[in-house]
All heavy atoms as an XYZ file, in Angstrom:
803
protein
N      18.213     44.595     -1.348
C      18.624     43.330     -1.806
C      17.691     42.188     -1.371
O      17.500     41.216     -2.077
C      20.018     43.051     -1.310
C      20.884     42.196     -2.152
S      21.083     42.761     -3.800
C      22.504     41.850     -4.265
N      17.186     42.337     -0.155
C      16.250     41.273      0.371
C      14.986     41.238     -0.427
O      14.421     40.259     -0.694
C      15.985     41.505      1.838
C      17.209     41.236      2.701
C      16.881     41.472      4.176
N      15.765     40.675      4.748
C      15.945     39.379      5.088
N      17.050     38.836      5.030
N      14.866     38.759      5.550
N      14.489     42.402     -0.815
C      13.303     42.550     -1.648
C      13.467     41.753     -2.990
O      12.554     41.118     -3.418
C      12.925     44.064     -1.839
C      12.395     44.734     -0.668
C      11.966     46.129     -0.979
C      11.449     46.782      0.304
N      11.094     48.168      0.046
N      14.624     41.992     -3.590
C      14.915     41.304     -4.824
C      14.963     39.807     -4.578
O      14.430     39.069     -5.372
C      16.323     41.688     -5.368
C      16.732     40.985     -6.615
C      15.846     41.198     -7.830
C      18.189     41.405     -7.029
N      15.520     39.324     -3.590
C      15.484     37.835     -3.199
C      14.159     37.343     -3.000
O      13.785     36.300     -3.604
N      13.338     38.015     -2.278
C      11.902     37.609     -2.045
C      11.151     37.668     -3.411
O      10.363     36.776     -3.656
C      11.249     38.473     -0.994
C      11.531     38.116      0.386
C      12.230     38.906      1.311
C      11.225     36.829      0.895
C      12.424     38.607      2.550
C      11.508     36.489      2.191
C      12.150     37.329      3.008
O      12.437     36.967      4.283
N      11.411     38.621     -4.172
C      10.695     38.813     -5.462
C      11.058     37.662     -6.348
O      10.197     37.017     -7.076
C      11.064     40.083     -6.213
N      12.347     37.240     -6.460
C      12.811     36.090     -7.247
C      12.187     34.749     -6.827
O      11.775     33.982     -7.576
C      14.262     36.115     -7.347
C      15.007     37.078     -8.064
C      16.494     36.992     -7.977
C      14.638     37.146     -9.576
N      12.183     34.639     -5.458
C      11.548     33.419     -4.858
C      10.093     33.352     -5.287
O       9.612     32.322     -5.688
C      11.712     33.375     -3.392
C      13.000     32.834     -2.849
C      13.048     32.948     -1.294
C      13.217     31.359     -3.263
N       9.409     34.458     -5.080
C       7.982     34.449     -5.399
C       7.641     34.173     -6.866
O       6.778     33.482     -7.254
C       7.347     35.800     -4.920
C       5.849     35.920     -5.219
C       4.935     35.174     -4.489
C       5.423     36.597     -6.310
C       3.617     35.254     -4.841
C       4.105     36.668     -6.653
C       3.142     36.042     -5.877
N       8.353     34.925     -7.753
C       8.236     34.796     -9.187
C       8.450     33.338     -9.656
O       7.693     32.733    -10.414
C       9.077     35.806     -9.969
C       8.994     35.525    -11.459
C       8.488     37.224     -9.714
N       9.568     32.784     -9.098
C       9.953     31.429     -9.511
C       8.872     30.485     -9.116
O       8.466     29.539     -9.777
N       8.366     30.609     -7.858
C       7.383     29.711     -7.278
C       6.041     29.812     -7.986
O       5.414     28.797     -8.360
C       7.161     29.918     -5.754
C       6.171     29.006     -5.187
C       6.455     27.711     -4.849
C       4.867     29.474     -4.929
C       5.571     26.867     -4.306
C       3.938     28.633     -4.331
C       4.272     27.302     -4.062
N       5.628     31.051     -8.348
C       4.413     31.279     -9.124
C       4.498     30.721    -10.504
O       3.564     30.074    -11.005
C       4.109     32.745     -9.136
N       5.673     30.855    -11.138
C       5.904     30.279    -12.488
C       5.823     28.824    -12.447
O       5.015     28.229    -13.275
C       7.317     30.731    -12.865
C       7.644     30.473    -14.357
C       6.908     29.843    -15.302
C       8.798     30.874    -15.042
N       7.571     29.797    -16.500
C       8.711     30.424    -16.364
C       9.940     31.634    -14.590
C       9.738     30.750    -17.277
C      10.923     31.873    -15.495
C      10.872     31.435    -16.830
N       6.433     28.211    -11.530
C       6.309     26.673    -11.503
C       4.902     26.250    -11.121
O       4.350     25.312    -11.695
C       7.326     26.092    -10.377
C       8.703     26.213    -10.913
C       6.994     24.661    -10.076
C       9.743     25.767     -9.920
N       4.271     26.926    -10.202
C       2.937     26.623     -9.885
C       1.911     26.692    -11.061
O       1.106     25.847    -11.256
C       2.369     27.465     -8.703
O       3.195     27.292     -7.595
N       2.024     27.783    -11.799
C       1.191     27.988    -13.003
C       1.406     26.887    -14.061
O       0.488     26.469    -14.709
C       1.363     29.355    -13.554
C       0.751     30.506    -12.664
C       1.164     31.815    -13.324
C      -0.742     30.364    -12.519
N       2.733     26.470    -14.259
C       2.957     25.495    -15.182
C       2.372     24.162    -14.803
O       1.783     23.484    -15.615
C       4.470     25.232    -15.313
C       5.176     26.302    -16.070
C       6.710     26.111    -16.134
O       7.281     25.283    -15.357
N       7.383     26.734    -17.131
N       2.429     23.846    -13.487
C       1.783     22.564    -13.086
C       0.316     22.675    -13.123
O      -0.336     21.641    -13.432
C       2.348     22.274    -11.618
C       3.846     22.028    -11.537
C       4.331     20.987    -12.554
O       3.757     19.869    -12.688
N       5.381     21.334    -13.345
N      -0.249     23.724    -12.754
C      -1.732     23.880    -12.829
C      -2.222     23.710    -14.254
O      -3.202     23.034    -14.485
C      -2.159     25.234    -12.250
C      -3.603     25.532    -12.291
C      -4.340     24.506    -11.405
C      -3.858     26.929    -11.867
N      -1.411     24.311    -15.166
C      -1.830     24.133    -16.544
C      -1.729     22.667    -17.009
O      -2.712     22.217    -17.672
C      -0.935     24.962    -17.424
C      -1.179     24.892    -18.926
C      -0.111     25.549    -19.770
O       0.725     26.221    -19.224
O      -0.322     25.481    -21.009
N      -0.768     21.967    -16.576
C      -0.681     20.539    -16.853
C      -1.847     19.736    -16.339
O      -2.412     18.851    -16.928
N      -2.211     20.037    -15.085
C      -3.354     19.386    -14.499
C      -4.719     19.676    -15.202
O      -5.491     18.776    -15.400
C      -3.498     19.765    -12.944
C      -2.263     19.172    -12.220
C      -4.777     19.343    -12.338
C      -2.174     19.787    -10.716
N      -4.820     20.929    -15.569
C      -6.124     21.263    -16.294
C      -6.202     20.725    -17.617
O      -7.324     20.594    -18.179
C      -6.192     22.850    -16.272
C      -6.417     23.505    -14.971
C      -6.438     25.112    -15.177
C      -7.700     23.100    -14.327
N      -5.115     20.341    -18.248
C      -5.166     19.699    -19.581
C      -5.335     18.232    -19.444
O      -5.084     17.517    -20.500
C      -3.861     19.943    -20.368
C      -3.766     21.421    -20.905
C      -2.589     21.538    -21.801
N      -1.436     21.444    -20.982
C      -0.168     21.183    -21.498
N      -0.100     21.003    -22.755
N       0.870     21.251    -20.688
N      -5.703     17.714    -18.334
C      -5.939     16.272    -18.168
C      -4.630     15.508    -18.107
O      -4.622     14.279    -18.257
C      -6.910     15.639    -19.112
N      -3.513     16.164    -17.916
C      -2.247     15.495    -17.720
C      -1.795     14.571    -18.716
O      -1.760     14.815    -19.887
N      -1.544     13.361    -18.221
C      -0.873     12.278    -19.034
C      -1.954     11.428    -19.806
O      -1.564     10.627    -20.685
C       0.011     11.437    -18.162
C       1.014     10.673    -19.018
C      -0.755     10.572    -17.293
C       2.094     10.067    -18.184
N      -3.196     11.629    -19.538
C      -4.180     10.742    -20.169
C      -4.204     10.674    -21.688
O      -4.172      9.660    -22.252
C      -5.589     11.233    -19.717
C      -6.682     10.225    -20.024
C      -7.977     10.586    -19.279
N      -8.943      9.532    -19.383
C      -9.793      9.345    -20.437
N      -9.708     10.036    -21.480
N     -10.631      8.270    -20.394
N      -4.034     11.866    -22.359
C      -3.937     11.787    -23.833
C      -2.770     11.009    -24.352
O      -2.818     10.252    -25.343
C      -3.856     13.318    -24.271
C      -4.280     14.090    -23.185
C      -4.045     13.240    -21.918
N      -1.616     11.033    -23.615
C      -0.412     10.232    -24.076
C      -0.764      8.738    -23.864
O      -0.485      7.965    -24.770
C       0.705     10.660    -23.176
C       1.931      9.705    -23.458
C       1.125     12.071    -23.364
N      -1.307      8.346    -22.788
C      -1.622      6.932    -22.513
C      -2.626      6.426    -23.629
O      -2.397      5.365    -24.158
C      -2.246      6.763    -21.102
C      -2.692      5.314    -20.935
C      -1.136      7.068    -20.075
N      -3.652      7.231    -23.897
C      -4.616      6.777    -24.887
C      -4.009      6.719    -26.300
O      -4.267      5.750    -27.071
C      -5.830      7.743    -24.975
C      -6.671      7.754    -23.699
C      -7.781      8.800    -23.732
C      -7.249      6.389    -23.446
N      -3.133      7.648    -26.601
C      -2.464      7.542    -27.933
C      -1.559      6.400    -28.024
O      -1.530      5.700    -29.044
C      -1.707      8.861    -28.166
N      -0.798      6.115    -26.988
C       0.099      4.928    -26.970
C      -0.731      3.686    -27.073
O      -0.296      2.660    -27.745
C       1.030      4.942    -25.788
C       2.085      6.085    -25.918
C       2.928      5.996    -27.120
O       3.458      4.901    -27.505
O       3.146      7.005    -27.843
N      -1.826      3.562    -26.294
C      -2.672      2.385    -26.373
C      -3.294      2.137    -27.728
O      -3.423      1.031    -28.211
C      -3.720      2.558    -25.337
C      -4.663      1.254    -25.128
C      -4.164      0.185    -24.436
C      -5.933      1.278    -25.704
C      -4.906     -0.944    -24.418
C      -6.696      0.141    -25.606
C      -6.254     -0.971    -24.900
O      -6.969     -2.087    -24.788
N      -3.624      3.239    -28.418
C      -4.233      3.138    -29.788
C      -3.258      2.560    -30.802
O      -3.576      1.930    -31.786
C      -4.710      4.470    -30.253
N      -1.929      2.661    -30.440
C      -0.941      2.086    -31.335
C      -0.742      0.621    -31.240
O      -0.225     -0.046    -32.104
C       0.487      2.695    -31.106
C       0.513      4.266    -31.516
C       1.892      4.769    -31.110
C       1.908      6.275    -31.328
N       3.229      6.807    -30.911
N      -1.287      0.047    -30.156
C      -1.149     -1.403    -29.966
C      -2.091     -2.161    -30.785
O      -3.232     -1.718    -31.119
C      -1.382     -1.739    -28.445
C      -0.386     -1.157    -27.478
C      -0.787     -1.350    -26.011
C       1.062     -1.553    -27.790
N      -1.815     -3.405    -31.097
C      -2.634     -4.282    -31.840
C      -3.816     -4.814    -30.999
O      -3.695     -5.201    -29.790
C      -1.856     -5.432    -32.290
O      -2.637     -6.462    -32.962
N      -5.028     -4.803    -31.513
C      -6.164     -5.321    -30.772
C      -6.129     -6.896    -30.608
O      -6.905     -7.411    -29.852
C      -7.399     -4.873    -31.589
C      -6.863     -4.659    -32.988
C      -5.405     -4.282    -32.908
N      -5.299     -7.524    -31.358
C      -5.148     -8.944    -31.267
C      -4.427     -9.409    -30.059
O      -3.282     -9.059    -29.874
C      -4.413     -9.462    -32.580
C      -4.222    -10.954    -32.548
O      -5.057    -11.658    -31.831
O      -3.331    -11.459    -33.261
N      -5.156    -10.121    -29.125
C      -4.478    -10.532    -27.892
C      -3.332    -11.581    -28.057
O      -2.500    -11.634    -27.132
C      -5.695    -11.163    -27.046
C      -6.682    -11.445    -27.925
C      -6.508    -10.606    -29.201
N      -3.281    -12.205    -29.151
C      -2.261    -13.188    -29.422
C      -1.011    -12.495    -30.000
O      -0.007    -13.241    -30.192
C      -2.701    -14.277    -30.387
N      -1.084    -11.286    -30.329
C       0.020    -10.563    -30.899
C       1.283    -10.535    -29.829
O       1.012    -10.182    -28.764
C      -0.324     -9.069    -31.233
C       0.819     -8.161    -31.601
C       1.209     -8.273    -33.005
C       2.096     -7.082    -33.328
N       3.351     -7.465    -33.910
N       2.402    -10.829    -30.365
C       3.614    -10.627    -29.485
C       4.458     -9.574    -30.037
O       4.445     -9.252    -31.235
C       4.455    -12.006    -29.523
O       4.846    -12.298    -30.842
C       3.690    -13.173    -28.916
N       5.205     -8.998    -29.126
C       6.020     -7.791    -29.408
C       7.536     -8.123    -29.210
O       7.816     -8.804    -28.281
C       5.623     -6.568    -28.603
C       4.247     -6.056    -28.942
C       3.118     -6.506    -28.141
C       4.014     -5.213    -30.005
C       1.891     -6.006    -28.430
C       2.740     -4.774    -30.220
C       1.726     -5.095    -29.502
O       0.519     -4.731    -29.756
N       8.245     -7.639    -30.138
C       9.729     -7.817    -29.932
C      10.159     -6.813    -28.918
O       9.554     -5.936    -28.501
C      10.502     -7.610    -31.253
O      10.420     -6.281    -31.608
C       9.980     -8.504    -32.365
N      11.432     -7.070    -28.453
C      12.026     -6.134    -27.509
C      12.123     -4.679    -28.076
O      11.902     -3.679    -27.425
C      13.446     -6.673    -27.166
C      14.201     -5.771    -26.156
C      15.586     -6.356    -25.946
N      16.419     -5.444    -25.150
C      16.809     -5.764    -23.937
N      16.597     -6.987    -23.469
N      17.490     -4.922    -23.249
N      12.454     -4.614    -29.360
C      12.575     -3.301    -30.042
C      11.258     -2.619    -30.107
O      11.192     -1.370    -29.951
C      13.192     -3.490    -31.468
C      14.635     -3.883    -31.461
O      15.298     -3.569    -30.401
O      15.064     -4.406    -32.480
N      10.203     -3.340    -30.345
C       8.848     -2.788    -30.363
C       8.482     -2.154    -28.958
O       7.956     -1.093    -28.837
C       7.746     -3.816    -30.766
C       7.824     -4.226    -32.095
O       8.395     -3.528    -33.011
O       7.399     -5.375    -32.435
N       8.731     -2.980    -27.945
C       8.403     -2.486    -26.599
C       9.291     -1.250    -26.275
O       8.768     -0.257    -25.737
C       8.672     -3.613    -25.584
C       8.577     -3.081    -24.192
C       7.675     -4.732    -25.801
N      10.536     -1.298    -26.620
C      11.356     -0.114    -26.336
C      10.914      1.128    -27.046
O      10.951      2.247    -26.599
C      12.894     -0.391    -26.576
C      13.485     -1.328    -25.588
C      14.946     -1.642    -25.873
O      15.428     -1.576    -27.090
N      15.655     -2.082    -24.932
N      10.429      0.882    -28.321
C      10.023      2.108    -29.152
C       8.725      2.639    -28.510
O       8.617      3.861    -28.384
C       9.750      1.628    -30.580
C       9.241      2.741    -31.425
C       8.929      2.251    -32.852
C       8.392      3.309    -33.703
N       7.461      4.196    -33.195
N       7.786      1.801    -28.005
C       6.602      2.283    -27.400
C       6.941      3.040    -26.113
O       6.373      4.070    -25.887
C       5.618      1.171    -27.056
C       4.794      0.642    -28.277
N       3.882      1.509    -28.854
C       4.880     -0.396    -29.105
C       3.328      0.824    -29.852
N       3.994     -0.337    -30.042
N       7.873      2.564    -25.362
C       8.231      3.205    -24.087
C       8.842      4.499    -24.446
O       8.517      5.538    -23.782
C       9.130      2.274    -23.260
C       8.402      1.097    -22.715
C       9.853      3.063    -22.162
C       9.330     -0.006    -22.091
N       9.762      4.559    -25.368
C      10.462      5.774    -25.679
C       9.424      6.823    -26.286
O       9.483      7.955    -25.888
C      11.532      5.538    -26.758
C      12.403      6.692    -27.126
C      13.055      7.326    -25.920
C      13.396      6.325    -28.234
N       8.582      6.396    -27.100
C       7.435      7.328    -27.603
C       6.645      7.825    -26.478
O       6.292      9.109    -26.432
C       6.578      6.584    -28.648
C       7.222      6.260    -29.909
O       8.333      6.795    -30.218
O       6.687      5.459    -30.677
N       6.287      7.024    -25.475
C       5.508      7.524    -24.422
C       6.279      8.479    -23.504
O       5.650      9.502    -23.047
N       7.531      8.208    -23.321
C       8.394      9.109    -22.501
C       8.491     10.509    -23.202
O       8.441     11.557    -22.601
C       9.756      8.450    -22.252
C      10.745      9.479    -21.619
C       9.567      7.325    -21.233
N       8.752     10.410    -24.488
C       8.917     11.659    -25.241
C       7.671     12.549    -25.192
O       7.667     13.723    -25.038
C       9.331     11.408    -26.663
C      10.832     11.034    -26.842
C      11.076     10.863    -28.297
N      12.518     10.486    -28.374
C      13.020      9.818    -29.329
N      12.273      9.307    -30.361
N      14.316      9.488    -29.372
N       6.513     11.840    -25.373
C       5.258     12.508    -25.346
C       4.913     13.115    -24.022
O       4.425     14.226    -23.915
C       4.117     11.619    -25.827
N       5.221     12.387    -22.987
C       5.060     12.930    -21.590
C       5.913     14.119    -21.328
O       5.525     15.073    -20.771
C       5.319     11.771    -20.657
O       4.491     10.682    -20.887
C       5.047     12.278    -19.209
N       7.196     13.984    -21.740
C       8.148     15.067    -21.592
C       7.652     16.381    -22.289
O       7.854     17.438    -21.774
C       9.572     14.671    -22.057
C      10.572     15.785    -21.965
C      11.100     15.948    -20.629
C      10.989     16.475    -22.968
C      12.124     16.914    -20.493
C      11.988     17.425    -22.759
C      12.488     17.708    -21.636
O      13.486     18.651    -21.454
N       7.038     16.186    -23.464
C       6.549     17.445    -24.203
C       5.377     18.051    -23.558
O       5.072     19.154    -23.826
C       6.278     16.994    -25.653
C       7.545     16.656    -26.436
C       7.190     15.920    -27.789
O       5.995     15.789    -28.081
O       8.119     15.612    -28.492
N       4.597     17.283    -22.809
C       3.449     17.823    -22.050
C       3.847     18.855    -21.040
O       3.264     19.961    -20.974
C       2.572     16.762    -21.412
C       1.860     15.956    -22.472
C       1.635     17.336    -20.419
C       1.100     14.788    -21.879
N       4.775     18.577    -20.188
C       5.142     19.379    -19.044
C       6.326     20.194    -19.401
O       7.353     19.714    -19.912
C       5.449     18.589    -17.869
C       4.207     17.824    -17.328
C       4.010     16.476    -17.508
C       3.159     18.587    -16.612
C       2.827     15.920    -17.034
C       2.115     17.991    -16.151
C       1.902     16.663    -16.375
O       0.747     16.012    -15.902
N       6.183     21.490    -19.286
C       7.362     22.369    -19.604
C       8.490     22.235    -18.613
O       8.292     21.819    -17.474
C       6.793     23.734    -19.555
C       5.675     23.654    -18.617
C       5.022     22.279    -18.855
N       9.719     22.512    -19.019
C      10.849     22.337    -18.089
C      10.818     23.346    -16.900
O      10.273     24.499    -17.131
C      12.032     22.598    -18.963
C      11.528     23.314    -20.162
C      10.137     22.916    -20.318
N      11.205     22.973    -15.783
C      11.178     23.846    -14.598
C      12.592     24.386    -14.240
O      12.782     24.915    -13.188
C      10.612     23.127    -13.393
C       9.125     22.732    -13.624
C      11.429     21.874    -13.033
N      13.485     24.312    -15.233
C      14.806     24.834    -14.908
C      14.897     26.331    -14.675
O      15.453     26.815    -13.727
C      15.803     24.435    -16.083
C      16.023     22.886    -16.053
C      17.149     25.050    -15.959
C      16.795     22.377    -17.163
N      14.301     27.058    -15.602
C      14.309     28.562    -15.448
C      13.658     29.032    -14.132
O      14.276     29.843    -13.395
C      13.633     29.254    -16.645
N      12.391     28.619    -13.826
C      11.924     29.149    -12.566
C      12.639     28.549    -11.305
O      12.772     29.219    -10.280
C      10.436     28.612    -12.519
C      10.310     27.663    -13.675
C      11.439     27.897    -14.527
N      13.258     27.395    -11.485
C      14.022     26.830    -10.390
C      15.245     27.628    -10.173
O      15.741     27.784     -9.016
N      15.952     28.048    -11.215
C      17.097     28.905    -11.127
C      16.826     30.239    -10.441
O      17.514     30.739     -9.672
C      17.793     29.065    -12.469
C      18.897     30.119    -12.427
C      18.402     27.761    -12.928
N      15.572     30.828    -10.905
C      15.183     32.102    -10.244
C      15.051     31.879     -8.731
O      15.446     32.728     -7.930
C      13.831     32.500    -10.846
C      13.820     33.237    -12.127
C      12.378     33.667    -12.482
C      14.677     34.503    -12.049
N      14.357     30.731     -8.333
C      14.282     30.513     -6.879
C      15.543     30.305     -6.234
O      15.774     30.829     -5.106
C      13.276     29.311     -6.653
C      11.809     29.607     -7.082
S      10.816     28.121     -7.012
C      10.802     27.846     -5.334
N      16.437     29.621     -6.845
C      17.824     29.368     -6.269
C      18.543     30.743     -6.081
O      19.130     30.953     -4.985
C      18.609     28.477     -7.181
C      20.022     28.300     -6.756
C      20.143     27.532     -5.411
C      20.828     27.536     -7.782
N      18.496     31.619     -7.073
C      19.126     32.876     -6.935
C      18.516     33.722     -5.919
O      19.215     34.370     -5.082
C      19.161     33.590     -8.345
C      19.977     32.838     -9.346
C      19.628     35.083     -8.183
C      19.880     33.383    -10.768
N      17.179     33.713     -5.799
C      16.492     34.445     -4.715
C      16.928     33.943     -3.356
O      17.137     34.745     -2.508
N      16.941     32.631     -3.247
C      17.424     32.022     -1.923
C      18.842     32.423     -1.578
O      19.089     32.666     -0.392
N      19.730     32.358     -2.566
C      21.127     32.772     -2.276
C      21.259     34.268     -1.902
O      22.042     34.556     -0.986
C      21.978     32.433     -3.530
C      22.200     30.920     -3.812
C      22.929     30.754     -5.148
C      22.918     30.255     -2.689
N      20.507     35.079     -2.599
C      20.470     36.527     -2.216
C      20.047     36.661     -0.804
O      20.601     37.428     -0.056
C      19.625     37.309     -3.259
C      20.337     37.394     -4.611
C      19.358     38.749     -2.743
C      19.499     38.025     -5.719
N      18.918     35.963     -0.476
C      18.370     36.160      0.873
C      19.393     35.649      1.980
O      19.588     36.259      2.981
C      17.085     35.401      1.029
C      15.859     36.047      0.348
C      14.703     35.179      0.403
C      15.540     37.419      1.055
N      20.023     34.476      1.578
C      21.019     33.963      2.576
C      22.142     34.894      2.778
O      22.676     35.101      3.868
C      21.502     32.578      2.112
N      22.624     35.432      1.686
C      23.802     36.352      1.745
C      23.354     37.629      2.490
O      24.125     38.098      3.390
C      24.265     36.598      0.319
C      25.538     37.460      0.304
C      26.105     37.551     -1.078
N      27.202     38.374     -1.058
C      27.639     39.237     -2.000
N      26.871     39.326     -3.042
N      28.640     39.954     -1.888
N      22.258     38.204      2.213
C      21.901     39.421      2.794
C      21.565     39.158      4.289
O      21.878     40.055      5.166
C      20.682     40.069      2.137
O      19.512     39.285      2.331
N      21.039     37.979      4.694
C      20.927     37.696      6.110
C      22.167     37.565      6.799
O      22.337     38.057      7.982
C      20.043     36.410      6.156
C      19.478     36.184      7.639
O      19.314     37.145      8.361
N      19.237     34.974      7.931
N      23.124     36.909      6.241
C      24.410     36.813      6.857
C      25.039     38.147      6.998
O      25.683     38.425      8.127
C      25.384     36.027      5.992
C      25.785     34.739      6.677
C      26.765     33.907      5.940
N      26.135     32.842      5.238
C      26.425     32.429      4.093
N      27.369     32.972      3.360
N      25.720     31.441      3.554
N      24.965     39.124      6.051
C      25.573     40.442      6.165
C      24.914     41.159      7.286
O      25.544     41.907      8.029
C      25.484     41.078      4.853
N      23.531     40.990      7.310
C      22.757     41.778      8.406
C      23.212     41.261      9.747
O      23.390     42.009     10.747
C      21.356     41.617      8.204
C      20.554     42.432      9.148
C      19.063     42.290      8.940
N      18.777     40.848      9.192
C      17.513     40.397      9.306
N      16.459     41.160      9.018
N      17.261     39.055      9.578
N      23.398     40.009      9.904
C      23.730     39.327     11.176
C      25.120     39.850     11.578
O      25.442     40.156     12.777
C      23.616     37.862     11.157
C      22.274     37.282     11.112
S      22.141     35.499     10.954
C      23.009     34.940     12.303
N      26.056     39.920     10.631
C      27.358     40.432     10.864
C      27.369     41.833     11.325
O      28.082     42.251     12.255
C      28.320     40.222      9.710
N      26.538     42.720     10.708
C      26.395     44.090     11.094
C      25.840     44.239     12.569
O      26.335     45.006     13.345
C      25.557     44.896     10.109
C      26.151     45.361      8.867
C      25.350     46.445      8.222
N      23.920     46.075      8.065
C      23.398     45.422      7.066
N      24.147     45.075      5.984
N      22.083     45.166      7.028
N      24.839     43.419     12.801
C      24.183     43.392     14.144
C      25.143     43.031     15.229
O      25.234     43.637     16.278
C      22.966     42.566     14.162
C      21.812     43.112     13.342
O      21.886     44.311     12.982
O      20.844     42.358     13.049
N      25.977     42.026     14.931
C      26.924     41.515     15.972
C      28.074     42.585     16.165
O      28.531     42.724     17.270
C      27.483     40.180     15.564
O      28.279     40.312     14.387
N      28.429     43.312     15.061
C      29.427     44.307     15.242
C      28.926     45.506     16.084
O      29.635     46.045     16.898
C      29.880     44.825     13.879
C      30.779     43.822     13.141
O      31.251     42.883     13.724
O      30.891     44.023     11.915
N      27.680     45.839     15.858
C      27.089     46.942     16.733
C      26.950     46.542     18.143
O      27.047     47.387     18.985
C      25.780     47.484     16.092
O      24.889     46.371     15.977
C      26.051     48.046     14.677
N      26.558     45.311     18.390
C      26.383     44.896     19.738
C      27.701     44.774     20.451
O      27.774     45.030     21.631
C      25.661     43.488     19.728
C      24.221     43.560     19.377
O      23.613     44.623     19.475
N      23.651     42.507     18.953
N      28.768     44.338     19.821
C      30.079     44.222     20.458
C      30.748     45.611     20.674
O      31.517     45.711     21.585
C      31.018     43.344     19.647
C      30.616     41.866     19.593
N      30.261     41.223     20.677
C      30.443     41.020     18.597
C      30.024     39.997     20.418
N      30.073     39.814     19.109
N      30.455     46.594     19.825
C      31.089     47.859     20.011
C      30.390     48.713     21.040
O      30.867     49.699     21.460
C      31.096     48.592     18.618
O      29.817     48.823     18.151
N      29.111     48.386     21.466
C      28.421     49.211     22.408
C      28.837     48.897     23.807
O      29.350     47.999     24.183
C      26.989     49.147     22.375
O      26.410     48.509     21.322
């Protein structure tokens, strides 16, 4: 059971690490910033309404969210692995204390 716990922790950590490395290698958020900047008017006197600003912010957030994959699945793997390790460690400690008290 401990091997399964360690395996889940390792797989989850490796999965998250590879996802983040891929994001870094793709130049991260830079394309999003450049795309949003290109949507702005080159006229320095241009004023924006509140709705325009909120739309640009929302577009930027959505584009950023789409760049990085969700980390829920590998995070759940790591959580399950940690819970398995904690449970197996408690069971082992209980067995060890029973054998020490009975001798």
